[in-house]
C-alpha positions in Angstrom: -0.2 0.2 0.0 1.3 3.6 -0.9 0.9 6.5 1.9 1.0 9.9 1.1 3.8 12.5 1.8 4.3 14.4 4.6 3.5 12.0 7.1 -0.3 12.0 6.6 -2.1 8.5 7.4 -3.8 8.0 4.3 -3.0 4.8 2.4 -4.0 4.0 -1.3 -5.3 0.2 -1.8 -3.4 -0.2 -4.5 0.0 0.0 -5.5 0.9 2.4 -8.3 1.4 -0.2 -10.9 -1.6 -1.6 -10.8 -3.3 2.3 -10.4 -1.3 2.9 -13.4 -2.5 0.2 -15.4 -6.2 0.6 -14.4 -6.1 4.2 -15.3 -4.4 3.2 -18.8 -7.2 0.7 -19.6 -9.8 3.2 -18.1 -8.1 6.0 -21.0 -8.3 3.5 -23.8 -11.9 2.1 -23.0 -13.0 6.1 -23.2 -11.0 6.8 -26.2 -12.7 3.8 -27.9 -16.2 5.2 -27.1 -15.5 8.3 -28.4 -14.2 6.8 -31.7 -16.8 5.0 -32.2 -19.2 8.2 -31.7 -16.9 10.4 -34.2 -17.1 7.4 -36.2 -20.7 7.7 -37.0 -20.0 11.3 -38.2 -17.6 10.1 -41.1 -17.4 8.4 -44.3 -14.5 7.0 -46.4 -11.0 7.8 -45.4 -12.0 9.4 -42.3 -14.2 6.3 -41.4 -11.2 3.9 -42.4 -9.2 5.8 -39.9 -11.5 5.9 -36.9 -12.2 1.4 -37.9 -8.3 1.4 -37.5 -8.0 3.1 -34.2 -10.8 1.1 -33.0 -9.4 -2.2 -33.7 -6.1 -1.3 -32.5 -7.3 0.2 -29.3 -9.3 -2.8 -28.8 -6.2 -5.1 -28.8 -4.5 -2.2 -26.5 -7.3 -2.6 -24.2 -7.5 -6.4 -24.0 -3.5 -6.4 -23.8 -3.6 -3.9 -20.8 -6.3 -6.2 -19.0 -4.5 -9.5 -19.3 -1.4 -7.9 -17.6 -3.6 -6.2 -15.1 -5.7 -9.8 -14.4 -1.8 -11.3 -13.9 -0.9 -8.4 -11.8 -3.9 -8.6 -9.5 -3.6 -12.6 -9.6 0.0 -12.2 -7.9 -2.0 -10.5 -4.6 
């Protein structure tokens, strides 16, 4: 568990590495939601771009989730 600096007694329920993975996954999922919304307003090359971003970020999110699960399994 992590504590805040300057002698305060607040403890965080997860370590920095776990928090970082959780936050990264959350941000990646937010991006996916945004890409899906934006892709409804475009066509052609722009639609292809959003579809590519969705495909790539979906793979990234899955990988982050796998690593997070592995990390949580070690606890």
